[in-house]
Backbone bond lengths (Angstrom), bond angles and torsions (degrees), N, CA, C in turn:
res aa  C-N    CA-C-N  psi(-1)  N-CA   C-N-CA  omega(-1)  CA-C   N-CA-C  phi
1 X - - - 1.444 - - 1.510 109.68 -
2 X 1.300 116.96 69.96 1.447 120.31 179.05 1.493 111.36 -88.58
3 X 1.314 116.66 -175.74 1.464 121.41 -179.63 1.521 110.34 -69.77
4 X 1.306 116.35 141.92 1.458 119.82 177.96 1.509 110.61 -90.82
5 X 1.319 119.35 -17.06 1.440 122.74 179.51 1.509 109.09 -161.78
6 X 1.329 115.40 148.17 1.467 119.15 177.34 1.518 111.27 -86.75
7 X 1.324 117.36 -8.82 1.459 121.18 -179.00 1.539 109.77 -86.87
8 X 1.343 117.51 142.90 1.476 120.11 176.24 1.520 110.36 -60.86
9 X 1.325 115.26 140.96 1.461 121.33 177.44 1.527 109.05 -83.52
10 X 1.305 116.88 129.80 1.464 120.19 -177.18 1.533 110.35 -64.00
11 X 1.330 115.37 153.97 1.453 120.79 -175.64 1.515 111.60 -61.65
12 X 1.323 118.49 -40.68 1.465 119.04 -176.96 1.522 111.15 -63.85
13 X 1.334 117.61 -34.65 1.468 120.26 177.58 1.524 110.11 -69.36
14 X 1.309 117.97 -39.14 1.461 120.82 179.40 1.533 111.31 -67.38
15 X 1.334 114.98 -41.36 1.478 118.77 178.60 1.532 109.81 -65.19
16 X 1.327 116.76 -39.43 1.475 119.52 177.38 1.521 110.70 -62.30
17 X 1.339 116.97 -42.65 1.459 120.47 178.22 1.518 111.66 -61.94
18 X 1.338 117.01 -40.40 1.462 120.00 177.97 1.532 111.47 -65.38
19 X 1.325 116.02 -38.64 1.479 120.02 178.14 1.545 110.22 -63.87
20 X 1.329 116.49 -48.92 1.462 119.80 -177.81 1.528 110.97 -67.28
21 X 1.346 116.47 -43.78 1.455 118.50 179.67 1.505 112.76 -62.85
22 X 1.343 116.55 -40.13 1.463 120.41 177.75 1.525 110.94 -65.40
23 X 1.339 116.02 -37.35 1.457 119.72 177.33 1.518 111.88 -64.10
24 X 1.309 116.96 -45.39 1.463 119.85 177.55 1.529 110.47 -62.83
25 X 1.329 116.78 -40.29 1.465 120.32 -179.66 1.526 110.55 -60.10
26 X 1.329 116.86 -48.93 1.474 119.67 179.86 1.524 111.41 -63.54
27 X 1.330 116.44 -39.72 1.464 119.60 178.52 1.524 111.68 -62.75
28 X 1.325 116.75 -39.16 1.468 120.35 178.29 1.521 110.71 -66.86
29 X 1.322 116.85 -48.62 1.464 120.82 -177.66 1.527 111.29 -61.68
30 X 1.313 115.91 -49.60 1.471 120.05 -175.31 1.524 111.61 -76.81
31 X 1.328 116.13 -44.72 1.462 119.80 179.96 1.516 112.97 -61.01
32 X 1.335 117.28 -42.31 1.461 119.34 179.90 1.527 110.73 -69.54
33 X 1.332 116.17 -29.35 1.481 118.56 175.30 1.512 112.02 -67.44
34 X 1.335 116.45 -41.11 1.467 119.77 177.38 1.528 110.23 -64.66
35 X 1.330 115.73 -45.52 1.468 119.82 179.88 1.525 110.44 -60.57
36 X 1.341 116.90 -41.32 1.469 120.56 -179.38 1.522 110.77 -61.98
37 X 1.338 116.67 -42.13 1.450 119.68 178.53 1.523 111.99 -61.06
38 X 1.328 116.28 -37.58 1.455 120.10 -176.82 1.539 112.12 -79.59
39 X 1.331 115.97 -33.46 1.461 119.83 -178.36 1.522 112.66 -79.85
40 X 1.349 116.01 -31.79 1.473 120.39 -175.79 1.524 110.40 -131.45
41 X 1.316 118.82 60.48 1.467 121.36 -174.99 1.520 111.77 -60.98
42 X 1.319 114.64 130.39 1.457 120.62 176.32 1.516 115.01 84.42
43 X 1.329 117.32 -11.81 1.478 120.83 179.85 1.532 108.09 -98.51
44 X 1.326 116.51 82.71 1.463 121.14 -171.98 1.527 112.85 -59.67
45 X 1.322 116.62 -42.50 1.458 119.58 179.92 1.502 112.53 -62.27
46 X 1.328 116.76 -43.20 1.452 121.52 178.75 1.517 110.47 -67.51
47 X 1.325 117.06 -39.56 1.473 120.86 176.41 1.514 110.96 -59.02
48 X 1.323 117.04 -44.11 1.453 121.04 -179.95 1.525 111.03 -66.20
49 X 1.340 117.32 -39.66 1.459 121.34 178.97 1.522 110.52 -62.18
50 X 1.325 116.58 -43.85 1.465 120.87 179.46 1.532 110.58 -64.89
51 X 1.318 116.42 -42.49 1.459 121.90 178.60 1.533 110.79 -63.05
52 X 1.337 116.11 -44.70 1.465 120.81 -178.47 1.524 111.83 -66.21
53 X 1.326 117.19 -43.36 1.450 121.26 -178.90 1.524 111.31 -63.88
54 X 1.325 116.79 -44.08 1.459 120.29 179.38 1.534 110.62 -66.09
55 X 1.326 117.24 -39.32 1.469 120.26 178.51 1.517 111.92 -64.70
56 X 1.330 117.02 -44.93 1.461 121.50 -179.33 1.520 110.94 -61.42
57 X 1.329 116.32 -48.09 1.464 120.18 -179.58 1.531 111.08 -68.15
58 X 1.322 116.16 -41.90 1.457 119.51 -179.54 1.512 112.42 -64.57
59 X 1.342 117.60 -41.78 1.455 120.91 179.09 1.521 110.92 -62.15
60 X 1.316 116.82 -42.45 1.461 121.64 175.79 1.533 110.71 -54.20
61 X 1.334 116.61 -50.02 1.456 121.89 -178.04 1.533 112.05 -66.41
62 X 1.315 116.55 -41.05 1.474 120.59 -178.31 1.525 111.67 -65.19
63 X 1.343 116.46 -39.38 1.468 119.60 176.65 1.523 110.30 -62.02
64 X 1.342 116.78 -40.77 1.447 120.20 178.34 1.519 111.74 -64.84
65 X 1.327 116.24 -35.47 1.467 120.74 179.66 1.519 112.74 -66.42
66 X 1.325 116.40 -50.28 1.465 120.48 -169.80 1.520 114.59 -108.36
67 X 1.338 116.68 -9.68 1.462 119.67 179.39 1.505 114.79 -56.93
68 X 1.353 119.68 -39.70 1.471 119.13 -179.63 1.515 114.00 -62.82
69 X 1.333 116.79 -20.08 1.478 119.44 -178.86 1.530 111.83 -94.45
70 X 1.336 117.23 -51.26 1.470 119.79 -172.69 1.530 113.89 -112.73
71 X 1.318 117.79 -10.38 1.456 120.87 -172.90 1.507 111.97 99.28
72 X 1.337 118.03 -12.19 1.469 121.43 175.14 1.513 113.46 69.05
73 X 1.351 117.68 49.27 1.461 120.29 178.71 1.509 111.79 -79.76
74 X 1.341 117.51 -63.01 1.465 124.78 -178.17 1.531 112.38 57.58
75 X 1.323 117.33 23.53 1.450 122.08 -172.15 1.522 109.24 -157.25
76 X 1.325 119.37 116.15 1.469 120.76 -177.93 1.528 114.18 -59.59
77 X 1.326 117.49 -34.24 1.479 119.32 178.81 1.504 110.32 -63.22
78 X 1.330 117.38 -41.56 1.467 121.22 177.96 1.520 110.15 -64.28
79 X 1.323 117.38 -43.17 1.466 120.58 -177.79 1.524 111.66 -65.21
80 X 1.332 117.47 -43.20 1.454 119.35 -178.67 1.524 111.75 -74.37
81 X 1.323 117.94 -29.22 1.457 120.09 172.75 1.524 109.77 -66.65
82 X 1.335 116.53 -39.70 1.453 121.47 176.80 1.527 110.24 -61.51
83 X 1.323 116.45 -40.93 1.481 120.14 177.27 1.529 110.67 -65.39
84 X 1.310 117.32 -39.53 1.460 121.26 179.17 1.527 111.25 -58.28
85 X 1.330 115.52 -38.96 1.470 119.48 -179.01 1.524 112.70 -90.16
86 X 1.327 117.78 3.59 1.446 121.47 173.59 1.519 116.40 88.07
87 X 1.331 117.64 5.49 1.438 119.94 -179.05 1.527 113.80 -80.91
88 X 1.318 116.58 -17.94 1.441 123.99 -179.49 1.516 107.34 -141.46
89 X 1.325 117.42 142.43 1.461 118.74 178.96 1.524 109.50 -71.65
90 X 1.323 116.78 153.38 1.453 120.39 177.70 1.532 109.94 -63.28
91 X 1.320 117.52 -33.31 1.459 120.36 177.60 1.526 111.05 -62.77
92 X 1.351 115.51 -43.48 1.457 119.15 -179.28 1.533 111.66 -69.14
93 X 1.348 116.42 -37.52 1.457 119.12 176.20 1.505 111.61 -61.46
94 X 1.349 115.84 -40.36 1.470 120.26 177.29 1.521 111.37 -65.91
95 X 1.337 117.29 -31.83 1.463 120.76 178.03 1.523 111.20 -74.17
96 X 1.320 116.30 -33.30 1.465 120.24 178.11 1.529 111.64 -65.60
97 X 1.328 116.30 -36.40 1.478 121.61 -172.59 1.519 113.13 -53.30
98 X 1.350 120.52 -58.00 1.461 118.33 -178.06 1.533 112.86 -64.90
99 X 1.335 117.02 -30.16 1.455 119.73 178.33 1.531 110.27 -65.99
100 X 1.324 116.38 -41.21 1.467 120.86 179.51 1.531 111.08 -66.09
101 X 1.323 116.82 -43.99 1.468 120.53 179.54 1.523 110.49 -65.89
102 X 1.334 116.78 -46.12 1.460 120.55 -179.70 1.521 110.72 -63.74
103 X 1.339 116.06 -39.80 1.459 119.86 179.68 1.528 111.48 -63.91
104 X 1.324 117.18 -44.47 1.473 119.68 179.54 1.517 111.34 -65.73
105 X 1.319 117.16 -36.27 1.464 120.59 177.53 1.519 110.62 -65.85
106 X 1.337 116.09 -44.97 1.477 120.30 178.48 1.523 110.22 -63.05
107 X 1.341 117.13 -39.92 1.457 120.32 179.01 1.523 112.27 -63.11
108 X 1.315 116.62 -36.47 1.459 120.87 177.64 1.544 110.74 -64.36
109 X 1.322 115.37 -44.03 1.462 120.37 178.35 1.530 110.69 -61.31
110 X 1.333 115.33 -45.37 1.475 119.74 -179.59 1.513 110.98 -63.68
111 X 1.326 118.06 -40.65 1.466 121.10 179.36 1.531 109.75 -62.27
112 X 1.328 117.28 -43.75 1.458 119.83 177.41 1.523 111.14 -58.53
113 X 1.328 116.33 -46.36 1.458 120.65 -176.82 1.521 112.09 -67.28
114 X 1.333 117.33 -36.10 1.461 119.99 179.65 1.530 112.13 -62.00
115 X 1.324 117.11 -24.82 1.454 121.52 -179.74 1.529 111.61 -107.52
116 X 1.338 116.23 23.69 1.463 122.92 174.20 1.538 112.12 59.04
117 X 1.327 116.39 35.32 1.462 122.02 175.12 1.517 109.20 -103.72
118 X 1.337 118.65 163.10 1.472 119.44 173.53 1.526 110.07 -55.60
119 X 1.310 116.69 147.06 1.456 120.50 -176.54 1.515 112.59 -56.77
120 X 1.332 116.97 -39.67 1.455 121.27 179.42 1.504 109.57 -133.65
121 X 1.342 116.35 125.72 1.475 122.17 173.05 1.501 106.20 -139.35
122 X 1.322 117.68 112.14 1.457 121.08 -179.14 1.529 110.81 -62.71
123 X 1.310 115.78 131.95 1.465 121.13 -176.61 1.517 110.89 -68.06
124 X 1.320 115.23 147.64 1.477 121.60 175.12 1.533 110.56 -110.02
125 X 1.335 116.37 11.80 1.463 120.66 -175.75 1.533 110.07 -88.07
126 X 1.320 116.65 103.22 1.463 121.26 -179.12 1.530 109.89 -82.56
127 X 1.308 114.90 130.39 1.469 121.17 -175.50 1.552 112.45 -127.99
128 X 1.292 118.26 2.97 1.470 120.52 -174.06 1.525 111.19 -81.99
129 X 1.332 116.25 94.31 1.457 122.13 174.54 1.521 107.85 -134.07
130 X 1.326 118.43 162.98 1.467 119.53 177.17 1.532 112.40 -57.77
131 X 1.327 117.17 -37.73 1.464 119.73 179.75 1.518 111.20 -65.58
132 X 1.330 116.15 -40.50 1.477 119.68 177.82 1.534 110.93 -66.41
133 X 1.328 116.42 -39.24 1.456 120.33 178.49 1.536 110.50 -59.30
134 X 1.333 116.35 -49.66 1.459 120.97 178.57 1.526 110.90 -61.08
135 X 1.321 116.03 -40.90 1.465 120.18 179.60 1.524 111.64 -59.69
136 X 1.333 117.01 -42.38 1.449 120.08 -179.59 1.529 112.55 -69.77
137 X 1.339 116.53 -33.63 1.462 119.81 174.65 1.528 109.41 -61.46
138 X 1.334 116.70 -49.51 1.456 121.79 -177.81 1.534 110.78 -65.76
139 X 1.321 116.59 -44.91 1.466 120.21 -177.20 1.528 110.99 -61.71
140 X 1.325 117.11 -43.47 1.459 121.12 -178.32 1.517 111.58 -70.30
141 X 1.334 116.24 -42.93 1.462 119.44 178.62 1.527 110.55 -62.10
142 X 1.312 116.71 -43.04 1.459 119.81 179.81 1.520 112.77 -64.06
143 X 1.332 116.62 -39.23 1.445 120.54 177.92 1.546 110.82 -59.55
144 X 1.326 116.58 -47.85 1.469 119.57 -179.55 1.516 111.37 -65.64
145 X 1.314 118.03 -36.83 1.468 120.29 178.07 1.522 110.54 -63.29
146 X 1.317 117.92 -43.09 1.456 121.01 176.64 1.531 110.64 -58.40
147 X 1.325 116.53 -48.74 1.460 120.98 -175.56 1.516 112.20 -63.67
148 X 1.337 117.20 -50.00 1.454 119.63 -173.68 1.540 112.27 -78.38
149 X 1.325 117.69 -30.31 1.466 119.30 175.82 1.524 110.53 -64.40
150 X 1.324 117.01 -41.63 1.455 120.33 178.49 1.524 111.30 -65.20
151 X 1.326 116.50 -40.35 1.468 118.55 179.55 1.507 111.90 -65.40
152 X 1.338 117.30 -44.80 1.456 121.21 -176.84 1.521 111.98 -67.75
153 X 1.339 117.92 -32.22 1.462 120.98 -175.68 1.530 111.68 -95.11
154 X 1.339 117.24 12.16 1.449 120.90 174.50 1.516 114.78 75.50
155 X 1.325 117.54 27.43 1.459 120.90 -178.70 1.507 112.28 -120.46
156 X 1.328 117.53 30.85 1.468 120.84 -179.48 1.525 112.66 -60.50
157 X 1.334 116.75 -23.89 1.461 119.18 177.56 1.529 111.89 -60.44
158 X 1.321 115.62 -25.77 1.468 120.22 -179.29 1.524 112.62 -88.03
159 X 1.327 117.26 -6.88 1.466 120.31 -171.21 1.524 114.42 -61.85
160 X 1.331 120.82 -43.85 1.475 118.53 179.89 1.517 112.70 -55.85
161 X 1.326 116.54 -45.38 1.458 120.19 179.70 1.522 111.07 -69.86
162 X 1.348 116.66 -41.01 1.453 120.46 -177.50 1.523 111.31 -66.73
163 X 1.324 117.60 -39.83 1.457 120.59 178.73 1.518 110.47 -65.24
164 X 1.332 116.53 -45.25 1.461 119.60 177.36 1.519 112.16 -60.62
165 X 1.336 116.41 -43.17 1.460 120.93 -179.86 1.522 111.31 -64.86
166 X 1.337 116.56 -42.26 1.472 120.06 -179.13 1.531 110.62 -63.32
167 X 1.323 116.90 -46.56 1.474 119.75 -178.49 1.538 109.32 -65.04
168 X 1.330 117.36 -40.70 1.460 119.15 177.43 1.517 112.13 -60.14
169 X 1.329 117.09 -43.12 1.450 121.14 178.66 1.527 111.18 -67.11
170 X 1.326 115.96 -39.57 1.477 119.86 -176.59 1.511 112.28 -68.37
171 X 1.334 118.40 -19.33 1.462 120.40 171.80 1.529 110.62 -55.61
172 X 1.341 115.14 -31.82 1.469 120.03 -174.19 1.518 113.12 -101.40
173 X 1.332 119.43 -31.37 1.460 117.66 -177.01 1.516 114.23 -90.68
174 X 1.332 117.11 -0.39 1.467 121.43 173.69 1.526 109.15 -118.58
175 X 1.320 116.70 144.81 1.463 120.13 179.60 1.523 112.14 -73.08
176 X 1.342 116.26 -18.54 1.472 121.25 -178.58 1.515 112.24 -87.42
177 X 1.327 118.44 -5.13 1.460 125.94 -172.47 1.527 112.62 61.29
178 X 1.312 116.65 27.13 1.462 123.77 167.47 1.533 115.00 53.86
179 X 1.318 116.77 71.71 1.460 119.65 169.98 1.539 108.63 -68.50
180 X 1.345 116.87 -53.83 1.472 124.56 172.87 1.528 114.20 52.77
181 X 1.334 116.91 29.46 1.456 120.30 -172.62 1.526 108.35 -164.72
182 X 1.331 118.54 113.37 1.474 119.61 179.95 1.520 114.12 -62.16
183 X 1.335 117.69 -33.87 1.462 119.85 -178.59 1.533 111.81 -66.85
184 X 1.333 116.17 -45.51 1.462 119.12 179.59 1.525 110.45 -70.31
185 X 1.329 116.60 -28.94 1.473 119.97 176.57 1.517 109.93 -62.78
186 X 1.325 116.98 -44.93 1.464 121.36 177.95 1.515 109.76 -64.30
187 X 1.334 118.11 -46.24 1.462 121.04 -178.88 1.513 112.80 -60.07
188 X 1.330 116.86 -37.84 1.456 120.13 -174.73 1.515 113.93 -74.42
189 X 1.330 118.85 -8.48 1.461 118.31 176.69 1.540 110.21 -80.59
190 X 1.347 117.44 -7.06 1.463 120.26 179.70 1.521 113.19 -95.01
191 X 1.329 116.95 17.70 1.461 120.16 176.30 1.522 108.95 -140.04
192 X 1.312 116.47 124.41 1.476 120.76 178.89 1.517 107.97 -94.23
193 X 1.347 114.19 62.64 1.453 121.31 -178.20 1.528 109.07 -132.01
194 X 1.314 115.94 -167.38 1.465 122.34 -174.83 1.537 113.09 -52.41
195 X 1.320 117.56 -40.52 1.458 121.77 -175.28 1.519 113.95 -92.78
196 X 1.317 118.35 5.20 1.451 121.35 -174.82 1.521 114.64 -73.01
197 X 1.316 114.70 164.63 1.468 121.94 174.12 1.521 107.85 -142.66
198 X 1.313 116.88 134.50 1.461 121.17 -179.37 1.528 110.55 -64.63
199 X 1.332 117.68 141.65 1.464 119.87 -179.99 1.524 113.49 -53.65
200 X 1.327 117.55 -34.26 1.460 120.19 -179.48 1.519 113.05 -66.56
201 X 1.340 116.83 -21.06 1.473 121.20 -179.92 1.523 112.47 -88.94
202 X 1.320 116.90 -14.67 1.471 120.37 -174.73 1.523 113.45 -62.08
203 X 1.355 120.14 -46.97 1.478 119.46 -178.92 1.519 112.99 -56.96
204 X 1.344 117.37 -40.20 1.466 120.36 179.39 1.512 110.76 -64.31
205 X 1.309 118.14 -43.03 1.464 121.57 179.39 1.515 111.25 -63.46
206 X 1.328 116.48 -44.71 1.467 119.29 -178.76 1.528 110.23 -65.58
207 X 1.324 117.51 -40.67 1.454 120.49 177.66 1.525 110.64 -60.37
208 X 1.337 117.41 -41.13 1.447 121.23 178.62 1.526 111.24 -65.70
209 X 1.320 116.55 -40.61 1.465 120.50 179.87 1.521 111.88 -65.66
210 X 1.323 116.83 -41.09 1.471 119.75 176.15 1.529 110.47 -64.15
211 X 1.329 115.81 -42.15 1.469 119.48 176.62 1.515 111.53 -59.41
212 X 1.324 117.04 -44.42 1.442 121.34 177.36 1.521 112.55 -61.38
213 X 1.336 116.14 -38.43 1.464 119.74 177.40 1.509 112.44 -64.37
214 X 1.323 116.67 -42.02 1.473 120.65 178.81 1.516 110.97 -64.26
215 X 1.337 116.84 -45.10 1.462 120.22 178.43 1.515 111.27 -62.64
216 X 1.312 116.46 -39.78 1.462 119.92 179.33 1.516 111.30 -64.76
217 X 1.325 117.40 -40.00 1.467 120.34 178.88 1.523 110.20 -60.60
218 X 1.317 116.74 -40.85 1.457 120.10 176.98 1.516 112.29 -64.14
219 X 1.341 116.77 -42.80 1.465 121.40 179.36 1.523 110.93 -64.63
220 X 1.327 116.61 -41.05 1.473 120.50 179.30 1.527 110.17 -64.03
221 X 1.322 116.71 -41.10 1.477 120.34 176.74 1.518 110.74 -60.24
222 X 1.328 116.83 -39.48 1.465 120.25 -179.01 1.517 112.13 -72.64
223 X 1.324 117.20 -40.51 1.456 121.79 -177.11 1.526 112.44 -78.33
224 X 1.328 116.70 -36.45 1.458 122.27 -177.20 1.522 109.19 -128.65
225 X 1.337 117.22 73.92 1.465 119.85 -173.93 1.526 115.06 -65.26
226 X 1.323 117.08 -19.17 1.471 119.26 -179.78 1.530 112.04 -102.38
227 X 1.329 116.69 23.88 1.463 120.14 175.37 1.509 110.26 -54.22
228 X 1.332 117.60 126.57 1.462 121.84 -177.08 1.510 111.22 -107.69
229 X 1.330 118.72 163.35 1.451 120.67 173.59 1.522 112.66 -58.01
230 X 1.323 117.22 -33.85 1.489 119.81 177.81 1.522 110.23 -64.96
231 X 1.324 118.34 -39.09 1.465 120.70 175.56 1.520 110.31 -62.03
232 X 1.330 115.68 -48.77 1.452 122.26 -176.77 1.527 111.16 -62.89
233 X 1.321 116.00 -34.79 1.466 119.60 -179.14 1.527 111.67 -67.60
234 X 1.308 117.30 -19.26 1.466 120.67 -178.28 1.518 113.52 -102.86
235 X 1.341 118.89 19.25 1.455 119.38 177.76 1.514 110.82 -67.33
236 X 1.312 115.37 148.15 1.462 126.59 176.97 1.512 112.82 66.92
237 X 1.356 118.24 -56.72 1.456 120.17 -179.60 1.516 108.02 -132.05
238 X 1.359 119.23 113.95 1.461 121.34 -176.54 1.523 111.47 -69.38
239 X 1.313 115.82 132.43 1.464 119.30 -179.77 1.513 113.27 -144.57
240 X 1.333 118.02 10.70 1.463 120.03 -179.12 1.509 114.35 -95.14
241 X 1.340 116.42 -15.28 1.437 118.88 174.50 1.523 114.55 79.67
242 X 1.350 119.11 4.14 1.463 120.18 179.28 1.521 110.69 -116.32
243 X 1.348 116.57 26.06 1.458 120.49 -175.29 1.519 111.62 -61.59
244 X 1.331 117.36 -24.63 1.453 120.16 -179.88 1.509 112.68 -64.32
245 X 1.330 117.84 -22.07 1.449 120.08 179.86 1.519 112.65 -94.97
246 X 1.337 116.43 -3.99 1.466 119.39 -177.41 1.535 112.82 -65.78
247 X 1.360 119.79 -36.43 1.464 117.27 177.50 1.520 112.89 -58.53
248 X 1.338 117.26 -35.65 1.457 119.25 177.67 1.513 110.95 -66.64
249 X 1.342 116.70 -35.19 1.458 119.40 177.89 1.521 110.45 -67.57
250 X 1.355 116.34 -35.51 1.450 119.39 176.60 1.520 110.86 -65.71
251 X 1.334 115.70 -39.11 1.463 118.93 178.42 1.517 110.95 -63.15
252 X 1.332 116.76 -31.17 1.458 121.07 177.76 1.529 110.89 -62.74
253 X 1.363 115.68 -29.58 1.456 120.70 176.30 1.523 112.07 -83.22
254 X 1.314 117.60 -7.98 1.444 120.57 -174.96 1.516 112.22 88.08
255 X 1.349 117.18 10.83 1.461 121.65 179.06 1.520 109.07 -93.51
256 X 1.359 114.63 159.98 1.451 119.60 179.11 1.512 110.41 -77.35
257 X 1.321 119.26 136.08 1.465 120.12 176.75 1.514 110.84 -71.58
258 X 1.324 115.53 164.98 1.461 120.63 178.80 1.510 109.83 -60.52
259 X 1.319 116.36 140.42 1.464 120.75 -177.64 1.514 112.35 -70.98
260 X 1.349 117.17 -19.74 1.454 118.06 -175.40 1.509 113.33 -95.76
261 X 1.325 117.83 9.79 1.478 121.53 176.77 1.507 110.40 -139.50
262 X 1.333 117.65 140.64 1.463 118.98 174.78 1.497 109.93 -74.92
263 X 1.339 117.85 150.34 1.461 119.49 178.71 1.523 111.61 -61.03
264 X 1.302 116.45 142.36 1.464 121.10 177.78 1.512 108.98 -103.18
265 X 1.314 117.35 -176.00 1.466 120.10 179.87 1.511 111.69 -68.08
266 X 1.301 117.04 139.87 1.466 121.12 177.46 1.497 110.63 -74.01
267 X 1.342 115.76 128.36 1.463 119.05 177.24 1.515 109.09 -93.87
268 X 1.311 115.63 147.09 1.451 118.90 177.72 1.501 110.32 -74.32
269 X 1.349 116.42 152.25 1.485 120.12 -178.83 1.522 107.52 -122.25
């Protein structure tokens, strides 16, 4: 997964990629949930397994599709965390936000239509409980830790698979089934199906996700104190072309370099 071009990608292309990627993500999450309900009616555990497996695999593929253009965020918490660490400008993170929300909303509508349902049906599934709030904090914090730890230690090539695997696992180890994304949370309120969330539950989930993002940023600062903008710019999908030097940057933090690359020269910070 090397760079596709040495030229900077224009903002409108990156925003378009975030919109399309977010749309595909919502369609995968919601569509696979509807399919699971129809294929395995009444078997909640099997339905969740089918939904989680499709989401994990789909997210992996979607990151590979759009990552070379935008970095493959599809998540406002990821984008603003990237801006916090200097990998993305605050202006660009702000531009990504409406594209991600609009994309997830469009994906929800498309998923409904693909299964011959009304285009928009507000969900009646209430999920706002203290346990769900804690679950979303943990799920979101863990997601960011996976993403930034891989970038800092020179293993961004593994990020698409690792992100998909983490989200698939978090479907089961969190009571909230790991939304971990404000944009998909908003999109999922427009479907009264397996993956839906009632509008009244959305503010609680988003607050938990933002809290998880803030906690993760603090943990990343503690674990990787020399995190650079170049590291942050290569989260999820590497595109800076200097990944060979990332293991040395990880060693500067006292972390172990990636096992599949020899350490490079340490750069001064």
